[in-house]
All heavy atoms as a GROMACS GRO file, in nm:
protein
  551
    1MET      N    1   2.745  -9.237  -2.907
    1MET     CA    2   2.633  -9.242  -2.814
    1MET      C    3   2.661  -9.350  -2.710
    1MET      O    4   2.703  -9.460  -2.742
    1MET     CB    5   2.507  -9.274  -2.892
    1MET     CG    6   2.385  -9.281  -2.812
    1MET     SD    7   2.271  -9.164  -2.881
    1MET     CE    8   2.166  -9.137  -2.746
    2ALA      N    9   2.639  -9.316  -2.588
    2ALA     CA   10   2.663  -9.410  -2.478
    2ALA      C   11   2.549  -9.511  -2.470
    2ALA      O   12   2.437  -9.484  -2.511
    2ALA     CB   13   2.676  -9.335  -2.348
    3SER      N   14   2.579  -9.625  -2.415
    3SER     CA   15   2.477  -9.730  -2.404
    3SER      C   16   2.435  -9.747  -2.258
    3SER      O   17   2.496  -9.694  -2.167
    3SER     CB   18   2.532  -9.861  -2.458
    3SER     OG   19   2.633  -9.909  -2.374
    4ALA      N   20   2.332  -9.825  -2.241
    4ALA     CA   21   2.283  -9.855  -2.107
    4ALA      C   22   2.348  -9.981  -2.051
    4ALA      O   23   2.308 -10.028  -1.944
    4ALA     CB   24   2.132  -9.872  -2.110
    5PHE      N   25   2.448 -10.033  -2.119
    5PHE     CA   26   2.514 -10.156  -2.075
    5PHE      C   27   2.571 -10.146  -1.934
    5PHE      O   28   2.550 -10.237  -1.853
    5PHE     CB   29   2.622 -10.196  -2.175
    5PHE     CG   30   2.696 -10.320  -2.135
    5PHE    CD1   31   2.635 -10.444  -2.140
    5PHE    CD2   32   2.827 -10.312  -2.090
    5PHE    CE1   33   2.702 -10.558  -2.102
    5PHE    CE2   34   2.895 -10.425  -2.052
    5PHE     CZ   35   2.833 -10.549  -2.058
    6PRO      N   36   2.643 -10.038  -1.897
    6PRO     CA   37   2.696 -10.031  -1.760
    6PRO      C   38   2.586 -10.030  -1.653
    6PRO      O   39   2.603 -10.091  -1.547
    6PRO     CB   40   2.774  -9.900  -1.757
    6PRO     CG   41   2.806  -9.870  -1.898
    6PRO     CD   42   2.694  -9.926  -1.978
    7VAL      N   43   2.475  -9.967  -1.683
    7VAL     CA   44   2.365  -9.963  -1.585
    7VAL      C   45   2.309 -10.102  -1.562
    7VAL      O   46   2.284 -10.143  -1.448
    7VAL     CB   47   2.255  -9.866  -1.632
    7VAL    CG1   48   2.139  -9.862  -1.536
    7VAL    CG2   49   2.312  -9.726  -1.650
    8VAL      N   50   2.289 -10.177  -1.669
    8VAL     CA   51   2.235 -10.313  -1.657
    8VAL      C   52   2.337 -10.405  -1.592
    8VAL      O   53   2.302 -10.489  -1.507
    8VAL     CB   54   2.191 -10.365  -1.796
    8VAL    CG1   55   2.147 -10.510  -1.789
    8VAL    CG2   56   2.081 -10.278  -1.853
    9LEU      N   57   2.464 -10.390  -1.629
    9LEU     CA   58   2.569 -10.474  -1.571
    9LEU      C   59   2.578 -10.453  -1.419
    9LEU      O   60   2.582 -10.550  -1.342
    9LEU     CB   61   2.703 -10.442  -1.637
    9LEU     CG   62   2.823 -10.519  -1.582
    9LEU    CD1   63   2.812 -10.666  -1.620
    9LEU    CD2   64   2.952 -10.460  -1.632
   10VAL      N   65   2.579 -10.328  -1.376
   10VAL     CA   66   2.587 -10.300  -1.232
   10VAL      C   67   2.460 -10.347  -1.162
   10VAL      O   68   2.465 -10.393  -1.048
   10VAL     CB   69   2.616 -10.150  -1.209
   10VAL    CG1   70   2.608 -10.116  -1.062
   10VAL    CG2   71   2.751 -10.113  -1.265
   11LEU      N   72   2.345 -10.340  -1.231
   11LEU     CA   73   2.221 -10.391  -1.173
   11LEU      C   74   2.233 -10.540  -1.142
   11LEU      O   75   2.192 -10.586  -1.035
   11LEU     CB   76   2.104 -10.365  -1.266
   11LEU     CG   77   1.969 -10.423  -1.222
   11LEU    CD1   78   1.922 -10.358  -1.093
   11LEU    CD2   79   1.866 -10.405  -1.332
   12PHE      N   80   2.291 -10.616  -1.236
   12PHE     CA   81   2.308 -10.760  -1.213
   12PHE      C   82   2.409 -10.787  -1.100
   12PHE      O   83   2.391 -10.879  -1.021
   12PHE     CB   84   2.350 -10.832  -1.341
   12PHE     CG   85   2.237 -10.846  -1.440
   12PHE    CD1   86   2.258 -10.815  -1.573
   12PHE    CD2   87   2.113 -10.890  -1.401
   12PHE    CE1   88   2.156 -10.828  -1.666
   12PHE    CE2   89   2.008 -10.903  -1.492
   12PHE     CZ   90   2.030 -10.871  -1.625
   13VAL      N   91   2.512 -10.706  -1.092
   13VAL     CA   92   2.610 -10.721  -0.984
   13VAL      C   93   2.544 -10.694  -0.849
   13VAL      O   94   2.562 -10.769  -0.752
   13VAL     CB   95   2.731 -10.628  -1.007
   13VAL    CG1   96   2.820 -10.624  -0.884
   13VAL    CG2   97   2.810 -10.673  -1.128
   14VAL      N   98   2.464 -10.587  -0.842
   14VAL     CA   99   2.396 -10.554  -0.717
   14VAL      C  100   2.293 -10.661  -0.681
   14VAL      O  101   2.279 -10.698  -0.564
   14VAL     CB  102   2.331 -10.414  -0.727
   14VAL    CG1  103   2.238 -10.387  -0.610
   14VAL    CG2  104   2.438 -10.307  -0.734
   15ALA      N  105   2.223 -10.713  -0.781
   15ALA     CA  106   2.126 -10.821  -0.754
   15ALA      C  107   2.199 -10.944  -0.701
   15ALA      O  108   2.149 -11.012  -0.609
   15ALA     CB  109   2.049 -10.855  -0.880
   16GLY      N  110   2.317 -10.974  -0.754
   16GLY     CA  111   2.397 -11.085  -0.703
   16GLY      C  112   2.442 -11.062  -0.560
   16GLY      O  113   2.440 -11.153  -0.477
   17LEU      N  114   2.483 -10.938  -0.531
   17LEU     CA  115   2.522 -10.906  -0.393
   17LEU      C  116   2.404 -10.915  -0.297
   17LEU      O  117   2.418 -10.956  -0.182
   17LEU     CB  118   2.585 -10.767  -0.388
   17LEU     CG  119   2.723 -10.753  -0.449
   17LEU    CD1  120   2.764 -10.606  -0.455
   17LEU    CD2  121   2.824 -10.834  -0.371
   18MET      N  122   2.286 -10.876  -0.346
   18MET     CA  123   2.166 -10.889  -0.262
   18MET      C  124   2.136 -11.035  -0.232
   18MET      O  125   2.101 -11.070  -0.119
   18MET     CB  126   2.046 -10.823  -0.331
   18MET     CG  127   2.045 -10.675  -0.325
   18MET     SD  128   1.895 -10.614  -0.402
   18MET     CE  129   1.906 -10.443  -0.360
   19ALA      N  130   2.147 -11.120  -0.334
   19ALA     CA  131   2.124 -11.263  -0.312
   19ALA      C  132   2.227 -11.321  -0.216
   19ALA      O  133   2.193 -11.401  -0.128
   19ALA     CB  134   2.128 -11.337  -0.446
   20ALA      N  135   2.352 -11.277  -0.231
   20ALA     CA  136   2.457 -11.325  -0.140
   20ALA      C  137   2.430 -11.279   0.002
   20ALA      O  138   2.451 -11.354   0.098
   20ALA     CB  139   2.593 -11.276  -0.187
   21SER      N  140   2.384 -11.154   0.018
   21SER     CA  141   2.356 -11.106   0.154
   21SER      C  142   2.236 -11.178   0.214
   21SER      O  143   2.230 -11.198   0.335
   21SER     CB  144   2.332 -10.954   0.153
   21SER     OG  145   2.210 -10.923   0.088
   22TRP      N  146   2.141 -11.220   0.131
   22TRP     CA  147   2.025 -11.293   0.180
   22TRP      C  148   2.067 -11.428   0.239
   22TRP      O  149   2.020 -11.466   0.346
   22TRP     CB  150   1.926 -11.315   0.066
   22TRP     CG  151   1.806 -11.396   0.106
   22TRP    CD1  152   1.792 -11.531   0.099
   22TRP    CD2  153   1.684 -11.346   0.161
   22TRP    NE1  154   1.669 -11.569   0.145
   22TRP    CE2  155   1.601 -11.458   0.183
   22TRP    CE3  156   1.638 -11.220   0.193
   22TRP    CZ2  157   1.473 -11.445   0.236
   22TRP    CZ3  158   1.511 -11.208   0.244
   22TRP    CH2  159   1.430 -11.319   0.266
   23PHE      N  160   2.157 -11.497   0.170
   23PHE     CA  161   2.196 -11.631   0.214
   23PHE      C  162   2.310 -11.631   0.314
   23PHE      O  163   2.332 -11.731   0.383
   23PHE     CB  164   2.233 -11.717   0.093
   23PHE     CG  165   2.115 -11.748   0.006
   23PHE    CD1  166   2.108 -11.695  -0.122
   23PHE    CD2  167   2.011 -11.826   0.052
   23PHE    CE1  168   1.998 -11.722  -0.204
   23PHE    CE2  169   1.901 -11.855  -0.028
   23PHE     CZ  170   1.895 -11.801  -0.157
   24SER      N  171   2.385 -11.523   0.325
   24SER     CA  172   2.502 -11.525   0.412
   24SER      C  173   2.474 -11.476   0.554
   24SER      O  174   2.560 -11.491   0.641
   24SER     CB  175   2.613 -11.440   0.351
   24SER     OG  176   2.575 -11.304   0.347
   25VAL      N  177   2.357 -11.420   0.578
   25VAL     CA  178   2.326 -11.371   0.713
   25VAL      C  179   2.295 -11.490   0.804
   25VAL      O  180   2.217 -11.579   0.768
   25VAL     CB  181   2.206 -11.273   0.708
   25VAL    CG1  182   2.162 -11.233   0.848
   25VAL    CG2  183   2.242 -11.152   0.626
   26ARG      N  184   2.359 -11.489   0.920
   26ARG     CA  185   2.340 -11.599   1.014
   26ARG      C  186   2.202 -11.593   1.079
   26ARG      O  187   2.141 -11.487   1.091
   26ARG     CB  188   2.444 -11.592   1.124
   26ARG     CG  189   2.583 -11.614   1.073
   26ARG     CD  190   2.681 -11.607   1.186
   26ARG     NE  191   2.817 -11.617   1.133
   26ARG     CZ  192   2.924 -11.591   1.201
   26ARG    NH1  193   2.915 -11.555   1.327
   26ARG    NH2  194   3.042 -11.604   1.146
   27LYS      N  195   2.155 -11.710   1.122
   27LYS     CA  196   2.027 -11.717   1.191
   27LYS      C  197   2.040 -11.650   1.326
   27LYS      O  198   2.144 -11.654   1.391
   27LYS     CB  199   1.987 -11.863   1.212
   27LYS     CG  200   1.971 -11.940   1.086
   27LYS     CD  201   1.826 -11.969   1.062
   27LYS     CE  202   1.817 -12.062   0.942
   27LYS     NZ  203   1.711 -12.025   0.854
   28GLY      N  204   1.934 -11.586   1.367
   28GLY     CA  205   1.934 -11.519   1.496
   28GLY      C  206   1.814 -11.427   1.508
   28GLY      O  207   1.732 -11.416   1.416
   29PRO      N  208   1.804 -11.361   1.621
   29PRO     CA  209   1.686 -11.276   1.644
   29PRO      C  210   1.685 -11.152   1.554
   29PRO      O  211   1.578 -11.095   1.530
   29PRO     CB  212   1.698 -11.236   1.791
   29PRO     CG  213   1.844 -11.252   1.824
   29PRO     CD  214   1.894 -11.362   1.737
   30GLN      N  215   1.799 -11.109   1.504
   30GLN     CA  216   1.806 -10.988   1.421
   30GLN      C  217   1.827 -11.019   1.273
   30GLN      O  218   1.866 -10.931   1.196
   30GLN     CB  219   1.920 -10.898   1.471
   30GLN     CG  220   1.909 -10.857   1.615
   30GLN     CD  221   1.786 -10.770   1.640
   30GLN    OE1  222   1.747 -10.692   1.557
   30GLN    NE2  223   1.728 -10.787   1.758
   31GLN      N  224   1.800 -11.143   1.233
   31GLN     CA  225   1.826 -11.184   1.095
   31GLN      C  226   1.748 -11.100   0.994
   31GLN      O  227   1.805 -11.053   0.895
   31GLN     CB  228   1.789 -11.331   1.078
   31GLN     CG  229   1.815 -11.383   0.938
   31GLN     CD  230   1.774 -11.528   0.923
   31GLN    OE1  231   1.698 -11.581   1.003
   31GLN    NE2  232   1.823 -11.591   0.819
   32THR      N  233   1.622 -11.076   1.020
   32THR     CA  234   1.540 -10.998   0.927
   32THR      C  235   1.589 -10.854   0.919
   32THR      O  236   1.594 -10.796   0.809
   32THR     CB  237   1.393 -11.001   0.971
   32THR    OG1  238   1.352 -11.137   0.983
   32THR    CG2  239   1.305 -10.931   0.871
   33LEU      N  240   1.626 -10.796   1.030
   33LEU     CA  241   1.675 -10.658   1.032
   33LEU      C  242   1.806 -10.644   0.954
   33LEU      O  243   1.822 -10.550   0.875
   33LEU     CB  244   1.695 -10.612   1.176
   33LEU     CG  245   1.754 -10.473   1.194
   33LEU    CD1  246   1.655 -10.368   1.146
   33LEU    CD2  247   1.790 -10.449   1.339
   34ILE      N  248   1.896 -10.739   0.972
   34ILE     CA  249   2.025 -10.734   0.903
   34ILE      C  250   2.006 -10.753   0.753
   34ILE      O  251   2.064 -10.681   0.671
   34ILE     CB  252   2.122 -10.838   0.961
   34ILE    CG1  253   2.154 -10.803   1.106
   34ILE    CG2  254   2.249 -10.846   0.880
   34ILE    CD1  255   2.228 -10.911   1.181
   35ARG      N  256   1.922 -10.849   0.713
   35ARG     CA  257   1.894 -10.871   0.571
   35ARG      C  258   1.834 -10.747   0.507
   35ARG      O  259   1.876 -10.704   0.399
   35ARG     CB  260   1.796 -10.988   0.553
   35ARG     CG  261   1.856 -11.122   0.558
   35ARG     CD  262   1.748 -11.224   0.533
   35ARG     NE  263   1.800 -11.358   0.538
   35ARG     CZ  264   1.726 -11.466   0.536
   35ARG    NH1  265   1.594 -11.456   0.530
   35ARG    NH2  266   1.780 -11.585   0.539
   36THR      N  267   1.736 -10.690   0.573
   36THR     CA  268   1.670 -10.571   0.520
   36THR      C  269   1.767 -10.454   0.509
   36THR      O  270   1.767 -10.382   0.409
   36THR     CB  271   1.551 -10.532   0.610
   36THR    OG1  272   1.464 -10.645   0.622
   36THR    CG2  273   1.474 -10.415   0.552
   37SER      N  274   1.850 -10.436   0.610
   37SER     CA  275   1.946 -10.326   0.608
   37SER      C  276   2.047 -10.342   0.494
   37SER      O  277   2.078 -10.245   0.424
   37SER     CB  278   2.021 -10.319   0.741
   37SER     OG  279   1.932 -10.293   0.846
   38LEU      N  280   2.100 -10.461   0.476
   38LEU     CA  281   2.196 -10.485   0.369
   38LEU      C  282   2.134 -10.464   0.232
   38LEU      O  283   2.192 -10.397   0.145
   38LEU     CB  284   2.254 -10.625   0.380
   38LEU     CG  285   2.352 -10.650   0.494
   38LEU    CD1  286   2.386 -10.798   0.503
   38LEU    CD2  287   2.477 -10.568   0.474
   39MET      N  288   2.016 -10.519   0.212
   39MET     CA  289   1.952 -10.508   0.081
   39MET      C  290   1.908 -10.365   0.052
   39MET      O  291   1.921 -10.317  -0.062
   39MET     CB  292   1.836 -10.606   0.072
   39MET     CG  293   1.884 -10.750   0.075
   39MET     SD  294   1.751 -10.868   0.076
   39MET     CE  295   1.711 -10.868  -0.096
   40LEU      N  296   1.860 -10.294   0.152
   40LEU     CA  297   1.820 -10.155   0.133
   40LEU      C  298   1.942 -10.067   0.106
   40LEU      O  299   1.936  -9.976   0.021
   40LEU     CB  300   1.745 -10.105   0.256
   40LEU     CG  301   1.680  -9.968   0.247
   40LEU    CD1  302   1.579  -9.964   0.134
   40LEU    CD2  303   1.615  -9.933   0.378
   41THR      N  304   2.052 -10.094   0.172
   41THR     CA  305   2.175 -10.019   0.147
   41THR      C  306   2.223 -10.040   0.004
   41THR      O  307   2.258  -9.943  -0.065
   41THR     CB  308   2.285 -10.062   0.245
   41THR    OG1  309   2.241 -10.035   0.378
   41THR    CG2  310   2.414  -9.990   0.218
   42LEU      N  311   2.224 -10.164  -0.042
   42LEU     CA  312   2.265 -10.192  -0.180
   42LEU      C  313   2.172 -10.126  -0.281
   42LEU      O  314   2.218 -10.069  -0.381
   42LEU     CB  315   2.272 -10.342  -0.203
   42LEU     CG  316   2.387 -10.414  -0.134
   42LEU    CD1  317   2.366 -10.565  -0.138
   42LEU    CD2  318   2.518 -10.377  -0.199
   43ALA      N  319   2.043 -10.130  -0.256
   43ALA     CA  320   1.947 -10.070  -0.349
   43ALA      C  321   1.965  -9.918  -0.355
   43ALA      O  322   1.964  -9.860  -0.464
   43ALA     CB  323   1.804 -10.105  -0.307
   44CYS      N  324   1.983  -9.855  -0.240
   44CYS     CA  325   2.000  -9.709  -0.238
   44CYS      C  326   2.131  -9.668  -0.304
   44CYS      O  327   2.135  -9.568  -0.379
   44CYS     CB  328   1.995  -9.657  -0.095
   44CYS     SG  329   1.830  -9.664  -0.024
   45CYS      N  330   2.237  -9.741  -0.280
   45CYS     CA  331   2.366  -9.709  -0.344
   45CYS      C  332   2.356  -9.725  -0.496
   45CYS      O  333   2.407  -9.643  -0.571
   45CYS     CB  334   2.477  -9.797  -0.288
   45CYS     SG  335   2.527  -9.751  -0.122
   46TYR      N  336   2.288  -9.831  -0.541
   46TYR     CA  337   2.271  -9.850  -0.685
   46TYR      C  338   2.190  -9.737  -0.746
   46TYR      O  339   2.226  -9.684  -0.852
   46TYR     CB  340   2.204  -9.984  -0.715
   46TYR     CG  341   2.164  -9.995  -0.861
   46TYR    CD1  342   2.260 -10.017  -0.959
   46TYR    CD2  343   2.032  -9.979  -0.901
   46TYR    CE1  344   2.226 -10.024  -1.093
   46TYR    CE2  345   1.997  -9.985  -1.034
   46TYR     CZ  346   2.093 -10.007  -1.130
   46TYR     OH  347   2.059 -10.012  -1.262
   47LEU      N  348   2.080  -9.700  -0.682
   47LEU     CA  349   1.997  -9.592  -0.736
   47LEU      C  350   2.073  -9.461  -0.742
   47LEU      O  351   2.064  -9.387  -0.840
   47LEU     CB  352   1.870  -9.576  -0.652
   47LEU     CG  353   1.760  -9.679  -0.678
   47LEU    CD1  354   1.647  -9.659  -0.579
   47LEU    CD2  355   1.709  -9.667  -0.820
   48MET      N  356   2.150  -9.431  -0.640
   48MET     CA  357   2.228  -9.307  -0.639
   48MET      C  358   2.330  -9.308  -0.752
   48MET      O  359   2.347  -9.209  -0.824
   48MET     CB  360   2.296  -9.290  -0.504
   48MET     CG  361   2.364  -9.160  -0.487
   48MET     SD  362   2.244  -9.030  -0.486
   48MET     CE  363   2.351  -8.889  -0.492
   49TRP      N  364   2.399  -9.420  -0.769
   49TRP     CA  365   2.497  -9.431  -0.876
   49TRP      C  366   2.429  -9.421  -1.013
   49TRP      O  367   2.477  -9.350  -1.103
   49TRP     CB  368   2.573  -9.563  -0.867
   49TRP     CG  369   2.663  -9.584  -0.983
   49TRP    CD1  370   2.788  -9.532  -1.001
   49TRP    CD2  371   2.632  -9.658  -1.103
   49TRP    NE1  372   2.837  -9.571  -1.122
   49TRP    CE2  373   2.744  -9.647  -1.187
   49TRP    CE3  374   2.522  -9.732  -1.145
   49TRP    CZ2  375   2.747  -9.708  -1.311
   49TRP    CZ3  376   2.526  -9.791  -1.268
   49TRP    CH2  377   2.638  -9.780  -1.349
   50ALA      N  378   2.320  -9.492  -1.033
   50ALA     CA  379   2.253  -9.494  -1.163
   50ALA      C  380   2.198  -9.357  -1.200
   50ALA      O  381   2.211  -9.314  -1.315
   50ALA     CB  382   2.140  -9.598  -1.162
   51ILE      N  383   2.139  -9.287  -1.105
   51ILE     CA  384   2.086  -9.154  -1.132
   51ILE      C  385   2.198  -9.058  -1.168
   51ILE      O  386   2.188  -8.980  -1.263
   51ILE     CB  387   2.003  -9.103  -1.013
   51ILE    CG1  388   1.874  -9.184  -1.003
   51ILE    CG2  389   1.974  -8.955  -1.024
   51ILE    CD1  390   1.798  -9.163  -0.874
   52THR      N  391   2.308  -9.064  -1.094
   52THR     CA  392   2.422  -8.977  -1.122
   52THR      C  393   2.482  -9.010  -1.259
   52THR      O  394   2.513  -8.920  -1.338
   52THR     CB  395   2.529  -8.992  -1.013
   52THR    OG1  396   2.469  -8.964  -0.887
   52THR    CG2  397   2.644  -8.898  -1.035
   53TYR      N  398   2.499  -9.136  -1.288
   53TYR     CA  399   2.556  -9.179  -1.417
   53TYR      C  400   2.468  -9.135  -1.533
   53TYR      O  401   2.515  -9.079  -1.632
   53TYR     CB  402   2.574  -9.331  -1.416
   53TYR     CG  403   2.632  -9.386  -1.543
   53TYR    CD1  404   2.768  -9.378  -1.567
   53TYR    CD2  405   2.552  -9.448  -1.639
   53TYR    CE1  406   2.824  -9.428  -1.684
   53TYR    CE2  407   2.605  -9.498  -1.755
   53TYR     CZ  408   2.741  -9.488  -1.776
   53TYR     OH  409   2.794  -9.538  -1.892
   54LEU      N  410   2.338  -9.160  -1.522
   54LEU     CA  411   2.248  -9.125  -1.631
   54LEU      C  412   2.231  -8.975  -1.646
   54LEU      O  413   2.212  -8.925  -1.757
   54LEU     CB  414   2.112  -9.193  -1.609
   54LEU     CG  415   2.114  -9.345  -1.624
   54LEU    CD1  416   1.981  -9.404  -1.583
   54LEU    CD2  417   2.149  -9.385  -1.766
   55ALA      N  418   2.241  -8.901  -1.536
   55ALA     CA  419   2.232  -8.755  -1.545
   55ALA      C  420   2.354  -8.698  -1.618
   55ALA      O  421   2.343  -8.594  -1.684
   55ALA     CB  422   2.221  -8.695  -1.405
   56GLN      N  423   2.467  -8.763  -1.607
   56GLN     CA  424   2.586  -8.717  -1.680
   56GLN      C  425   2.579  -8.757  -1.827
   56GLN      O  426   2.634  -8.687  -1.912
   56GLN     CB  427   2.712  -8.774  -1.616
   56GLN     CG  428   2.741  -8.715  -1.482
   56GLN     CD  429   2.862  -8.776  -1.416
   56GLN    OE1  430   2.935  -8.853  -1.477
   56GLN    NE2  431   2.882  -8.744  -1.290
   57LEU      N  432   2.511  -8.867  -1.858
   57LEU     CA  433   2.496  -8.908  -1.997
   57LEU      C  434   2.400  -8.817  -2.073
   57LEU      O  435   2.424  -8.784  -2.189
   57LEU     CB  436   2.444  -9.051  -2.005
   57LEU     CG  437   2.543  -9.163  -1.984
   57LEU    CD1  438   2.472  -9.297  -1.997
   57LEU    CD2  439   2.657  -9.156  -2.081
   58HIS      N  440   2.292  -8.780  -2.008
   58HIS     CA  441   2.188  -8.700  -2.072
   58HIS      C  442   2.154  -8.580  -1.983
   58HIS      O  443   2.053  -8.580  -1.912
   58HIS     CB  444   2.062  -8.784  -2.094
   58HIS     CG  445   2.088  -8.909  -2.171
   58HIS    ND1  446   2.118  -8.908  -2.303
   58HIS    CD2  447   2.091  -9.038  -2.133
   58HIS    CE1  448   2.137  -9.031  -2.345
   58HIS    NE2  449   2.123  -9.113  -2.243
   59PRO      N  450   2.238  -8.476  -1.985
   59PRO     CA  451   2.212  -8.361  -1.898
   59PRO      C  452   2.086  -8.286  -1.941
   59PRO      O  453   2.050  -8.282  -2.058
   59PRO     CB  454   2.337  -8.274  -1.916
   59PRO     CG  455   2.396  -8.317  -2.044
   59PRO     CD  456   2.358  -8.460  -2.064
   60LEU      N  457   2.019  -8.225  -1.844
   60LEU     CA  458   1.899  -8.148  -1.874
   60LEU      C  459   1.934  -8.017  -1.944
   60LEU      O  460   1.861  -7.970  -2.030
   60LEU     CB  461   1.822  -8.118  -1.745
   60LEU     CG  462   1.761  -8.240  -1.676
   60LEU    CD1  463   1.696  -8.198  -1.546
   60LEU    CD2  464   1.659  -8.306  -1.766
   61GLU      N  465   2.045  -7.957  -1.906
   61GLU     CA  466   2.092  -7.834  -1.968
   61GLU      C  467   2.225  -7.860  -2.034
   61GLU      O  468   2.318  -7.909  -1.971
   61GLU     CB  469   2.111  -7.725  -1.862
   61GLU     CG  470   1.998  -7.628  -1.858
   61GLU     CD  471   2.027  -7.516  -1.760
   61GLU    OE1  472   2.128  -7.446  -1.777
   61GLU    OE2  473   1.948  -7.502  -1.669
   62VAL      N  474   2.234  -7.826  -2.160
   62VAL     CA  475   2.359  -7.844  -2.233
   62VAL      C  476   2.453  -7.730  -2.197
   62VAL      O  477   2.412  -7.613  -2.196
   62VAL     CB  478   2.333  -7.845  -2.385
   62VAL    CG1  479   2.462  -7.860  -2.462
   62VAL    CG2  480   2.236  -7.956  -2.420
   63PRO      N  481   2.577  -7.760  -2.164
   63PRO     CA  482   2.672  -7.654  -2.131
   63PRO      C  483   2.691  -7.560  -2.250
   63PRO      O  484   2.701  -7.602  -2.365
   63PRO     CB  485   2.802  -7.728  -2.100
   63PRO     CG  486   2.761  -7.867  -2.072
   63PRO     CD  487   2.636  -7.892  -2.150
   64LYS      N  488   2.696  -7.430  -2.221
   64LYS     CA  489   2.714  -7.329  -2.326
   64LYS      C  490   2.858  -7.281  -2.325
   64LYS      O  491   2.914  -7.254  -2.220
   64LYS     CB  492   2.619  -7.212  -2.301
   64LYS     CG  493   2.474  -7.252  -2.314
   64LYS     CD  494   2.383  -7.134  -2.294
   64LYS     CE  495   2.241  -7.178  -2.316
   64LYS     NZ  496   2.164  -7.188  -2.198
   65VAL      N  497   2.916  -7.269  -2.442
   65VAL     CA  498   3.053  -7.224  -2.457
   65VAL      C  499   3.052  -7.074  -2.483
   65VAL      O  500   2.984  -7.027  -2.575
   65VAL     CB  501   3.124  -7.298  -2.571
   65VAL    CG1  502   3.264  -7.246  -2.589
   65VAL    CG2  503   3.124  -7.447  -2.544
   66ASN      N  504   3.127  -6.999  -2.405
   66ASN     CA  505   3.139  -6.855  -2.424
   66ASN      C  506   3.267  -6.832  -2.503
   66ASN      O  507   3.377  -6.838  -2.452
   66ASN     CB  508   3.143  -6.784  -2.289
   66ASN     CG  509   3.134  -6.635  -2.305
   66ASN    OD1  510   3.136  -6.583  -2.416
   66ASN    ND2  511   3.123  -6.566  -2.193
   67LEU      N  512   3.252  -6.801  -2.632
   67LEU     CA  513   3.367  -6.784  -2.720
   67LEU      C  514   3.444  -6.656  -2.692
   67LEU      O  515   3.560  -6.644  -2.729
   67LEU     CB  516   3.323  -6.788  -2.864
   67LEU     CG  517   3.265  -6.922  -2.911
   67LEU    CD1  518   3.216  -6.913  -3.054
   67LEU    CD2  519   3.366  -7.033  -2.897
   68ALA      N  520   3.382  -6.559  -2.626
   68ALA     CA  521   3.450  -6.433  -2.595
   68ALA      C  522   3.561  -6.453  -2.492
   68ALA      O  523   3.660  -6.382  -2.494
   68ALA     CB  524   3.349  -6.330  -2.545
   69LEU      N  525   3.544  -6.551  -2.404
   69LEU     CA  526   3.644  -6.575  -2.301
   69LEU      C  527   3.760  -6.661  -2.351
   69LEU      O  528   3.865  -6.664  -2.290
   69LEU     CB  529   3.581  -6.641  -2.180
   69LEU     CG  530   3.479  -6.555  -2.103
   69LEU    CD1  531   3.417  -6.638  -1.992
   69LEU    CD2  532   3.544  -6.430  -2.048
   70GLU      N  533   3.739  -6.732  -2.459
   70GLU     CA  534   3.843  -6.820  -2.512
   70GLU      C  535   3.921  -6.746  -2.622
   70GLU      O  536   3.874  -6.732  -2.734
   70GLU     CB  537   3.782  -6.947  -2.568
   70GLU     CG  538   3.719  -7.033  -2.462
   70GLU     CD  539   3.661  -7.160  -2.520
   70GLU    OE1  540   3.683  -7.186  -2.641
   70GLU    OE2  541   3.595  -7.232  -2.447
   71HIS      N  542   4.040  -6.694  -2.593
   71HIS     CA  543   4.121  -6.622  -2.692
   71HIS      C  544   4.220  -6.717  -2.753
   71HIS      O  545   4.300  -6.776  -2.704
   71HIS     CB  546   4.197  -6.508  -2.629
   71HIS     CG  547   4.110  -6.405  -2.567
   71HIS    ND1  548   3.985  -6.426  -2.515
   71HIS    CD2  549   4.131  -6.271  -2.547
   71HIS    CE1  550   3.934  -6.316  -2.467
   71HIS    NE2  551   4.024  -6.220  -2.484
   0.00000   0.00000   0.00000
């Protein structure tokens, strides 16, 4: 049985990247826009990866084997 360890591990990595993006953006008129864009991009990429990963771990439909085709 697979565990949720990779999902939690990647969550902490993404949270660290979000914190780094928060502090690494230079001051300026577009600071809020750049911070928001970086953090939203990281959040969306994480969600897409996590949903895809978890969907492969626990599929809604179990693949059916057709024994007639396998000689």
